[in-house]
N, CA, C and O atoms as a MOPAC input file, in Angstrom:
PM7 MOZYME 1SCF
protein

 N      9.40600 1   -17.52500 1     2.66200 1
 C     10.21000 1   -17.49200 1     3.92700 1
 C     10.06400 1   -18.73100 1     4.76000 1
 O     10.39200 1   -18.74000 1     5.94600 1
 N      9.60400 1   -19.70700 1     4.18100 1
 C      9.48800 1   -21.13400 1     4.75200 1
 C      8.42700 1   -21.11700 1     5.82600 1
 O      8.50600 1   -21.91900 1     6.75600 1
 N      7.42800 1   -20.23700 1     5.74700 1
 C      6.26200 1   -20.34200 1     6.59900 1
 C      5.06700 1   -20.76100 1     5.87400 1
 O      4.80300 1   -20.28200 1     4.77200 1
 N      4.29800 1   -21.67600 1     6.47200 1
 C      3.08700 1   -22.14100 1     5.73100 1
 C      1.90500 1   -21.27400 1     6.36200 1
 O      1.78700 1   -21.17900 1     7.58400 1
 N      1.07800 1   -20.67400 1     5.51100 1
 C     -0.16300 1   -20.08300 1     5.90300 1
 C     -1.42700 1   -20.60400 1     5.07300 1
 O     -1.41500 1   -20.86400 1     3.87000 1
 N     -2.33300 1   -20.69000 1     5.79300 1
 C     -3.63800 1   -21.13300 1     4.98500 1
 C     -4.50300 1   -20.05200 1     4.78700 1
 O     -5.05800 1   -19.45000 1     5.70700 1
 N     -4.62900 1   -19.78600 1     3.54100 1
 C     -5.18600 1   -18.55500 1     2.97600 1
 C     -6.63000 1   -18.73700 1     2.32300 1
 O     -6.82100 1   -19.78200 1     1.70100 1
 N     -7.53900 1   -17.91300 1     2.40300 1
 C     -8.82800 1   -18.16400 1     1.64600 1
 C     -8.99800 1   -16.97100 1     1.01300 1
 O     -8.41400 1   -16.00300 1     1.50000 1
 N     -9.78600 1   -16.79000 1    -0.14200 1
 C    -10.10200 1   -15.68900 1    -0.72600 1
 C    -10.17500 1   -15.87000 1    -2.27400 1
 O    -11.02900 1   -16.58000 1    -2.80600 1
 N     -9.26900 1   -15.21200 1    -2.92400 1
 C     -9.23800 1   -15.44600 1    -4.49000 1
 C     -8.91800 1   -16.72200 1    -4.91000 1
 O     -8.86600 1   -17.64700 1    -4.10000 1
 N     -8.67600 1   -16.88900 1    -6.20300 1
 C     -8.38800 1   -18.29100 1    -6.66200 1
 C     -6.94500 1   -18.78100 1    -6.05300 1
 O     -6.10400 1   -18.00300 1    -5.60100 1
 N     -6.82100 1   -20.03400 1    -6.11000 1
 C     -5.52600 1   -20.43600 1    -5.57200 1
 C     -4.17700 1   -19.92500 1    -6.36800 1
 O     -3.08400 1   -19.77200 1    -5.82500 1
 N     -4.43700 1   -19.71200 1    -7.63500 1
 C     -3.40400 1   -19.09500 1    -8.61200 1
 C     -3.17700 1   -17.73500 1    -8.11500 1
 O     -2.02500 1   -17.33700 1    -7.94300 1
 N     -4.26900 1   -16.93800 1    -7.85500 1
 C     -4.03500 1   -15.58900 1    -7.47600 1
 C     -3.34900 1   -15.52600 1    -6.04000 1
 O     -2.54500 1   -14.62400 1    -5.80600 1
 N     -3.66800 1   -16.49600 1    -5.06400 1
 C     -3.07500 1   -16.37800 1    -3.81000 1
 C     -1.64300 1   -16.81000 1    -3.85400 1
 O     -0.80600 1   -16.36500 1    -3.06800 1
 N     -1.35900 1   -17.75000 1    -4.85700 1
 C      0.15100 1   -18.06300 1    -4.99400 1
 C      0.87000 1   -16.91300 1    -5.58900 1
 O      2.01300 1   -16.67400 1    -5.19900 1
 N      0.32500 1   -16.19700 1    -6.47300 1
 C      0.95200 1   -14.95100 1    -7.02800 1
 C      1.31700 1   -13.91900 1    -5.95400 1
 O      2.39000 1   -13.31900 1    -5.89200 1
 N      0.28500 1   -13.79600 1    -5.12300 1
 C      0.50400 1   -12.73800 1    -3.92000 1
 C      1.50900 1   -13.25100 1    -3.09300 1
 O      2.45000 1   -12.49800 1    -2.84300 1
 N      1.50600 1   -14.41600 1    -2.60000 1
 C      2.39900 1   -14.95900 1    -1.62700 1
 C      3.89800 1   -14.95700 1    -2.26600 1
 O      4.88500 1   -14.70400 1    -1.57500 1
 N      3.95800 1   -15.21300 1    -3.42900 1
 C      5.17800 1   -15.19500 1    -4.18700 1
 C      5.70400 1   -13.82400 1    -4.20300 1
 O      6.90300 1   -13.67100 1    -3.97300 1
 N      4.95700 1   -12.80500 1    -4.44700 1
 C      5.43400 1   -11.55600 1    -4.57100 1
 C      5.90700 1   -11.08300 1    -3.04600 1
 O      6.97000 1   -10.47800 1    -2.90200 1
 N      5.15600 1   -11.35900 1    -2.06800 1
 C      5.51700 1   -10.99000 1    -0.72000 1
 C      6.78600 1   -11.64900 1    -0.31700 1
 O      7.64400 1   -11.00000 1     0.28100 1
 N      6.97100 1   -13.03400 1    -0.64100 1
 C      8.07600 1   -13.69200 1    -0.30700 1
 C      9.31200 1   -13.18400 1    -0.96500 1
 O     10.34700 1   -13.09400 1    -0.30600 1
 N      9.27000 1   -12.83600 1    -2.25800 1
 C     10.27700 1   -12.30100 1    -3.02400 1
 C     10.81500 1   -11.03400 1    -2.33000 1
 O     12.00700 1   -10.88400 1    -2.06200 1
 N      9.87400 1   -10.15300 1    -2.06500 1
 C     10.32500 1    -8.92400 1    -1.33800 1
 C     10.79600 1    -9.14600 1    -0.09600 1
 O     11.72500 1    -8.41700 1     0.25200 1
 N     10.37700 1   -10.01700 1     0.72500 1
 C     10.94000 1   -10.31300 1     2.03500 1
 C     12.38300 1   -10.75400 1     1.86000 1
 O     13.33500 1   -10.27300 1     2.47400 1
 N     12.44200 1   -11.77300 1     0.90500 1
 C     13.83700 1   -12.24100 1     0.64600 1
 C     14.94500 1   -11.30400 1     0.27100 1
 O     16.11900 1   -11.48800 1     0.59300 1
 N     14.46500 1   -10.20400 1    -0.48800 1
 C     15.28300 1    -9.08000 1    -0.97200 1
 C     15.66600 1    -8.23300 1     0.14900 1
 O     16.83700 1    -7.89700 1     0.32100 1
 N     14.71000 1    -7.87400 1     0.92300 1
 C     14.98800 1    -7.02000 1     2.15100 1
 C     15.87800 1    -7.85200 1     3.16300 1
 O     16.72500 1    -7.22200 1     3.79500 1
 N     15.76000 1    -9.16500 1     3.36200 1
 C     16.57100 1    -9.98600 1     4.20800 1
 C     17.87400 1    -9.87500 1     3.79600 1
 O     18.72800 1    -9.64400 1     4.65300 1
 N     18.25800 1   -10.02200 1     2.39600 1
 C     19.55500 1    -9.98200 1     1.89800 1
 C     20.12200 1    -8.50800 1     2.23100 1
 O     21.29100 1    -8.37400 1     2.59300 1
 N     19.36400 1    -7.54900 1     2.11300 1
 C     19.84700 1    -6.26300 1     2.41400 1
 C     20.00900 1    -5.89100 1     3.70200 1
 O     20.85500 1    -5.02900 1     3.94100 1
 N     19.25500 1    -6.44700 1     4.74800 1
 C     19.22400 1    -6.16500 1     6.15800 1
 C     19.22800 1    -7.55100 1     6.86700 1
 O     18.21500 1    -7.90100 1     7.47200 1
 N     20.22900 1    -8.28500 1     6.82100 1
 C     20.12700 1    -9.66500 1     7.48200 1
 C     20.03900 1    -9.66300 1     8.97400 1
 O     19.75900 1   -10.72500 1     9.53100 1
 N     20.22900 1    -8.67600 1     9.61900 1
 C     20.06500 1    -8.77600 1    11.11000 1
 C     18.84600 1    -8.24400 1    11.52200 1
 O     18.62200 1    -8.20500 1    12.73200 1
 N     17.90200 1    -7.76700 1    10.62100 1
 C     16.49300 1    -7.32200 1    10.94800 1
 C     15.57600 1    -8.47900 1    11.24200 1
 O     15.60000 1    -9.54700 1    10.63000 1
 N     14.76000 1    -8.17100 1    12.24000 1
 C     13.79400 1    -9.29000 1    12.45800 1
 C     12.82500 1    -9.33600 1    11.54200 1
 O     12.46200 1    -8.31400 1    10.95900 1
 N     12.27000 1   -10.58400 1    11.29800 1
 C     11.31500 1   -10.80900 1    10.24600 1
 C     10.04800 1    -9.93200 1    10.29600 1
 O      9.48700 1    -9.55700 1     9.26600 1
 N      9.62000 1    -9.62000 1    11.53400 1
 C      8.58300 1    -8.66000 1    11.74500 1
 C      8.84900 1    -7.32800 1    11.10900 1
 O      7.95300 1    -6.78000 1    10.46700 1
 N     10.07100 1    -6.75600 1    11.25700 1
 C     10.35200 1    -5.43100 1    10.77200 1
 C     10.41300 1    -5.61300 1     9.25900 1
 O      9.92000 1    -4.73200 1     8.55500 1
 N     10.95000 1    -6.63000 1     8.73000 1
 C     11.02200 1    -6.73600 1     7.18900 1
 C      9.51600 1    -6.76400 1     6.59800 1
 O      9.16000 1    -6.12900 1     5.60500 1
 N      8.67600 1    -7.62900 1     7.39800 1
 C      7.32700 1    -7.68000 1     6.95100 1
 C      6.65800 1    -6.30700 1     6.77100 1
 O      5.96600 1    -5.94400 1     5.81900 1
 N      6.98100 1    -5.64900 1     7.81800 1
 C      6.35100 1    -4.14500 1     7.90500 1
 C      6.84900 1    -3.22100 1     6.69900 1
 O      6.13900 1    -2.42600 1     6.08400 1
 N      8.30400 1    -3.49300 1     6.46100 1
 C      8.70800 1    -2.75500 1     5.28800 1
 C      8.15100 1    -3.16000 1     3.91500 1
 O      7.96600 1    -2.30900 1     3.04500 1
 N      7.87400 1    -4.50700 1     3.71900 1
 C      7.21800 1    -4.95000 1     2.64600 1
 C      5.85000 1    -4.51700 1     2.53200 1
 O      5.41000 1    -4.24100 1     1.41600 1
 N      5.10600 1    -4.42300 1     3.58700 1
 C      3.65000 1    -3.90100 1     3.54800 1
 C      3.82600 1    -2.37900 1     3.21100 1
 O      3.06100 1    -1.94500 1     2.35000 1
 N      4.66300 1    -1.56900 1     3.72900 1
 C      4.71700 1    -0.25300 1     3.41000 1
 C      5.27000 1    -0.18400 1     1.87000 1
 O      4.78400 1     0.67500 1     1.13300 1
 N      6.19800 1    -1.00200 1     1.40700 1
 C      6.46000 1    -0.88300 1     0.07300 1
 C      5.23900 1    -1.12100 1    -0.94500 1
 O      4.97300 1    -0.42200 1    -1.92300 1
 N      4.63000 1    -2.14000 1    -0.54300 1
 C      3.43400 1    -2.64400 1    -1.43700 1
 C      2.25100 1    -1.49400 1    -1.32500 1
 O      1.56600 1    -1.15900 1    -2.29100 1
 N      2.12400 1    -0.96500 1    -0.05200 1
 C      1.13100 1     0.10400 1     0.06100 1
 C      1.44800 1     1.34400 1    -0.92900 1
 O      0.62100 1     1.91900 1    -1.63600 1
 N      2.90100 1     1.64200 1    -0.81700 1
 C      3.13500 1     2.79500 1    -1.63400 1
 C      2.82000 1     2.60300 1    -3.06400 1
 O      2.23600 1     3.45300 1    -3.73600 1
 N      3.30100 1     1.24100 1    -3.59300 1
 C      3.15200 1     0.88300 1    -4.98100 1
 C      1.65900 1     0.99400 1    -5.34500 1
 O      1.27700 1     1.44000 1    -6.42700 1
 N      0.72500 1     0.49800 1    -4.22800 1
 C     -0.62500 1     0.46400 1    -4.48100 1
 C     -1.23900 1     1.91800 1    -4.86900 1
 O     -1.95800 1     2.19500 1    -5.82900 1
 N     -0.70900 1     2.82700 1    -3.76500 1
 C     -1.23900 1     4.15000 1    -3.97100 1
 C     -0.86100 1     4.94900 1    -5.19200 1
 O     -1.55900 1     5.82500 1    -5.70300 1
 N      0.44300 1     4.50500 1    -5.63800 1
 C      0.91300 1     5.13200 1    -6.85800 1
 C      0.02600 1     4.64100 1    -8.06000 1
 O     -0.43800 1     5.42400 1    -8.88800 1
 N     -0.15700 1     3.37900 1    -8.08700 1
 C     -0.92000 1     2.81800 1    -9.20100 1
 C     -2.31100 1     3.35600 1    -9.15400 1
 O     -2.86200 1     3.60300 1   -10.22700 1
 N     -2.98800 1     3.58200 1    -7.94300 1
 C     -4.27900 1     4.02300 1    -7.70000 1
 C     -4.35200 1     5.48400 1    -8.21800 1
 O     -5.37700 1     5.84200 1    -8.79800 1
 N     -3.36400 1     6.31200 1    -8.04700 1
 C     -3.36900 1     7.60300 1    -8.49900 1
 C     -3.09000 1     7.73900 1    -9.97500 1
 O     -3.68900 1     8.60300 1   -10.61600 1
 N     -2.20400 1     6.92500 1   -10.55800 1
 C     -2.12700 1     6.65200 1   -11.87100 1
 C     -3.56900 1     6.22000 1   -12.73200 1
 O     -4.01100 1     6.67800 1   -13.78500 1
 N     -4.01000 1     5.32800 1   -11.98000 1
 C     -5.41300 1     5.00900 1   -12.62400 1
 C     -6.41100 1     6.08700 1   -12.62000 1
 O     -7.20400 1     6.23400 1   -13.55000 1
 N     -6.37500 1     6.89800 1   -11.50200 1
 C     -7.35100 1     7.90600 1   -11.43300 1
 C     -7.11200 1     9.07000 1   -12.44800 1
 O     -8.03200 1     9.69600 1   -12.97400 1
 N     -5.84700 1     9.28400 1   -12.65800 1
 C     -5.49900 1    10.18000 1   -13.65600 1
 C     -5.73500 1     9.82100 1   -15.13400 1
 O     -6.11500 1    10.64300 1   -15.96800 1
 N     -5.47900 1     8.53200 1   -15.38800 1
 C     -5.94100 1     7.97800 1   -16.59800 1
 C     -7.27800 1     7.93200 1   -16.79400 1
 O     -7.72700 1     8.22300 1   -17.90300 1
 N     -8.12800 1     7.55600 1   -15.73400 1
 C     -9.52400 1     7.55600 1   -15.92900 1
 C    -10.04300 1     9.01700 1   -16.23300 1
 O    -10.91600 1     9.19400 1   -17.08200 1
 N     -9.55100 1     9.93900 1   -15.60100 1
 C    -10.03600 1    11.39400 1   -15.73700 1
 C     -9.71800 1    11.85100 1   -17.09100 1
 O    -10.53400 1    12.56800 1   -17.67000 1
 N     -8.48800 1    11.47300 1   -17.73000 1
 C     -8.16900 1    11.76300 1   -18.94000 1
 C     -9.04600 1    11.12400 1   -19.94800 1
 O     -9.46800 1    11.77000 1   -20.90700 1
 N     -9.32500 1     9.91600 1   -19.76700 1
 C    -10.31800 1     9.12600 1   -20.75400 1
 C    -11.59600 1     9.75900 1   -20.70400 1
 O    -12.18900 1     9.84600 1   -21.77900 1
 N    -12.20900 1    10.27100 1   -19.56900 1
 C    -13.46000 1    10.84500 1   -19.38800 1
 C    -13.40100 1    12.16500 1   -20.18600 1
 O    -14.24100 1    12.45500 1   -21.03800 1
 N    -12.43900 1    12.87900 1   -19.88200 1
 C    -12.30500 1    14.23100 1   -20.66200 1
 C    -12.21300 1    14.12900 1   -22.05800 1
 O    -12.73600 1    15.02600 1   -22.71900 1
 N    -11.57300 1    13.08900 1   -22.70200 1
 C    -11.33100 1    12.93700 1   -24.00400 1
 C    -12.63900 1    12.51600 1   -24.54600 1
 O    -13.08800 1    13.05500 1   -25.55700 1
 N    -13.28600 1    11.55700 1   -23.90900 1
 C    -14.67300 1    11.03700 1   -24.23100 1
 C    -15.78400 1    12.22500 1   -24.43000 1
 O    -16.54200 1    12.30800 1   -25.39700 1
 N    -15.73100 1    13.05200 1   -23.41200 1
 C    -16.63500 1    14.04600 1   -23.43300 1
 C    -16.38800 1    14.97100 1   -24.66600 1
 O    -17.32500 1    15.40600 1   -25.33400 1
 N    -15.07300 1    15.25300 1   -24.93500 1
 C    -14.69000 1    16.01700 1   -26.08600 1
 C    -15.06200 1    15.39600 1   -27.38300 1
 O    -15.52700 1    16.07800 1   -28.29600 1
 N    -14.85400 1    14.03700 1   -27.49000 1
 C    -15.17700 1    13.48900 1   -28.76600 1
 C    -16.75400 1    13.34600 1   -29.09900 1
 O    -17.20100 1    13.36800 1   -30.24500 1
 N    -17.54200 1    13.19300 1   -27.90800 1
 C    -18.82000 1    13.18300 1   -27.97700 1
 C    -19.41200 1    14.65200 1   -28.34300 1
 O    -20.42200 1    14.79900 1   -29.03100 1
 N    -18.77900 1    15.54300 1   -27.88500 1
 C    -19.26700 1    16.96900 1   -28.13000 1
 C    -18.87600 1    17.23800 1   -29.72200 1
 O    -19.58200 1    17.92100 1   -30.46500 1
 N    -17.71400 1    16.63100 1   -30.10500 1
 C    -17.37800 1    16.86000 1   -31.54300 1
 C    -18.36300 1    16.21900 1   -32.43200 1
 O    -18.72800 1    16.86300 1   -33.41600 1
 N    -18.87700 1    14.96600 1   -32.21100 1
 C    -19.73800 1    14.26300 1   -32.96200 1
 C    -21.09900 1    14.89400 1   -32.93900 1
 O    -21.74500 1    14.95900 1   -33.98500 1
 N    -21.60200 1    15.38800 1   -31.74600 1
 C    -22.82200 1    16.08400 1   -31.63700 1
 C    -22.76600 1    17.48400 1   -32.48100 1
 O    -23.74400 1    17.87400 1   -33.11900 1
 N    -21.69100 1    18.11000 1   -32.43300 1
 C    -21.54800 1    19.27700 1   -33.26600 1
 C    -21.64100 1    18.91800 1   -34.76800 1
 O    -22.32400 1    19.59600 1   -35.53600 1
 N    -20.95000 1    17.85400 1   -35.16100 1
 C    -20.83600 1    17.36200 1   -36.53900 1
 C    -22.25700 1    17.07600 1   -36.85400 1
 O    -22.67000 1    17.54500 1   -37.91400 1
 N    -23.07800 1    16.39000 1   -36.12200 1
 C    -24.52300 1    15.91800 1   -36.40100 1
 C    -25.37000 1    17.15900 1   -36.60200 1
 O    -26.14900 1    17.22600 1   -37.55200 1
 N    -25.23600 1    18.10900 1   -35.75500 1
 C    -26.14500 1    19.35400 1   -35.79200 1
 C    -25.91800 1    20.21600 1   -37.09200 1
 O    -26.81700 1    20.86100 1   -37.63300 1
 N    -24.44800 1    20.14600 1   -37.58700 1
 C    -24.11800 1    20.86400 1   -38.79500 1
 C    -24.32600 1    20.09100 1   -40.03200 1
 O    -24.17100 1    20.65100 1   -41.11700 1
 N    -24.65400 1    18.88900 1   -39.96300 1
 C    -24.84000 1    18.01600 1   -41.20800 1
 C    -26.13400 1    18.28700 1   -41.72700 1
 O    -27.07800 1    18.58200 1   -40.99400 1
 N    -26.23100 1    18.18100 1   -43.21000 1
 C    -27.55800 1    18.30500 1   -43.73300 1
 C    -28.46900 1    17.10200 1   -43.37600 1
 O    -27.95100 1    16.01600 1   -43.12000 1
 N    -29.73800 1    17.26000 1   -43.35500 1
 C    -30.63400 1    16.15700 1   -43.04800 1
 C    -30.45800 1    14.96600 1   -44.05700 1
 O    -30.27400 1    15.15300 1   -45.26000 1
 N    -30.52500 1    13.80900 1   -43.51200 1
 C    -30.54100 1    12.57900 1   -44.21900 1
 C    -28.91400 1    12.13000 1   -44.40600 1
 O    -28.60500 1    11.22300 1   -45.17900 1
 N    -28.10700 1    12.72900 1   -43.76000 1
 C    -26.69600 1    12.24500 1   -43.74100 1
 C    -26.21000 1    11.73900 1   -42.49500 1
 O    -25.05500 1    11.32300 1   -42.40700 1

């Protein structure tokens, strides 16, 4: 949006990616709501990104739980197989 900010943190490439994402979303909202102040648009971007983050976090937690459950099941199957196998196999 034409503003220069001096950021520190991640790698320069990562910061560029983050800035580009925020800039793109700000520009989209500015086109949709041209009369809105930049501060309001920035809040909307923050809310949209927070919503996406929470959705991704929930998806990750569900996936992690499914992987853990499947792993426990597979370990249990292996242990059952080992206990039922004749010695030496």
